[in-house]
N, C-alpha and C positions, 0 to 999 in steps of 0.2 A: 504493499499498500503505500510505504515512502517513496518510491521509486514511481508511482504513477503522479504522487503528488510533485515530485521532482518535476516530470514531465509536461504535467500542467502548470506548472509554475513557469517554466522555461517557454513553453506555447504562449504562456502571456504576453510575454516579454516580446515576442515574434509578432504576434499580433497587434501590439501596440506599435510595433514598427512600423508595420502596414499602415496604420492610422497617420503617426507622424509623417510618413513618406507621401499619403496623398495630400497630405496639408502642406507639406514643404513645395510639392509640385506646384503648388500657385506661387509661389515665388518665381517659377522661371516659365509660367504661364500656360502648364499642363497639369492643374488641379485634377484630382481624381475623387469625388463625394463618395463613390462608391467602396473606394479602399478607405476612407476614415469610417465610414459607417461600418463596413467589415470590420476592421481593426478592431473599433471600439466594442461592437456589441460582443465578438469572439473572444476580446482581451478581458473584458470585465465577465463574463461567461466561464472562462477557464480560473479566472482569478477566484470567482465566487465557490468553484466545486474543489479546488486545490483549497481553499481554507475551509469548506465543510469536510472535505475528507479528513484534513489535518486534526481537525476537531475530533473527529469520529473516533480516528485513530488514539489520540490522544487519550480520550475517554477511555478506550479500553485497555490502554497500558495503565493507566491509573487503578481501574479495577484489578488488574493482573497484581498490581503493586499490591493494593491494599490485602486481596486474597494470600498471596506469598506471606504478608505479614500477619495475618491472622494465622497460618499454618506453623508459623514458626513461634506462637505465643505471645507475640508485641500486640502493643495496643495501637489503633491507628491514632496519628496527630491530628 
């Protein structure tokens, strides 16, 4: 799951790069609105997906740590 979060995070950077490229095209007279919309939509979508997956994985990790602490006879803090 961590690898999927990594891929989604890296793809967010690529998609936001598309948005910047579409916006920078207006400086040379060949701006692309579709690049901007495509980059922003998919950039935010992959960012949200990676954050949700990271949060889910982290909660699973925390539950595992609490269970292993209870097995050892320790009190959870």
